[in-house]
N, C-alpha and C positions, 0 to 999 in steps of 0.2 A: 490754255497754252497747248499748241501743237507739239507733238513729240515725234522723233524719228529714232530708228534703231541703228546703232553703230557696233562694230566689232573692234575690240582692242586686245592687244597681247599683254598679258601680265604673267608674273611668275606663278609657279604651281601652287605655292602657299596662298597667294592672294586669290587665285581662282578657287581654291578649296574653301577659303573663308567666305567668299561671296556666294558660292553654291550652297554652303551650309546655312547661310543666313535666312531668317524668316522673310516672308514677303514684305513686311513693314521695314525691316532692316535693309533689305535690298533697295526699296524705294528711297530710303534715306541716303544710302551709298550712291545711288544713281544721281540724286539731287546734288549731293556734295561734289561728285565728279563733274556734273554739268556746270556748276558754279566755277570750279577750278578751270575748266576748259574755256569758259567765257572770259575769265580774268587773265588767262595765260598770254594772249597776244599783247596786252597792255602792261603786264608786270615784268616781262623779259625783254631786254633790249635786243634789237636785231643782231645777228652774228657779226655783221660788218662793224657795228658800233662797239661790240665787245672786243673785237680784234683791234680796232683803232685805239681803244682805251688801254689795252694791254701793251700795244706797241709804244704808246706815249709813256706809260709808266716805266717800261723797260729802258727807253731812252733817258728818262729822268734819272734812272739809277745807274746810268753809265754804259748800258749795252750798246755796242756799236755793231755795224754789219760785219766787221772783221771778227769780233769776239763771237758773235752768233755763228758765223761760218766755222770757227774753230770748234765750238761746242757740237755743231752738227757733224763735223768731220770725225770728232772723237766718238760720238755715239754710233756712227756708222761702222766703226772699226770693230 
């Protein structure tokens, strides 16, 4: 399997843990991350789909454009 190097931003604690890991532990963590990255596009619906589902649920629960505008106006005050 060919590999490539990437750079990702993580919190300080995560970086400390990775940097303190043995070479074998690092390889395991890299393999786990690679699997997560491969699964990510298929396990998470696109943002537009999430937004559509949220809008649908909100309408089912009685949220109207007028009520939404009132909520937005209140939070802007």
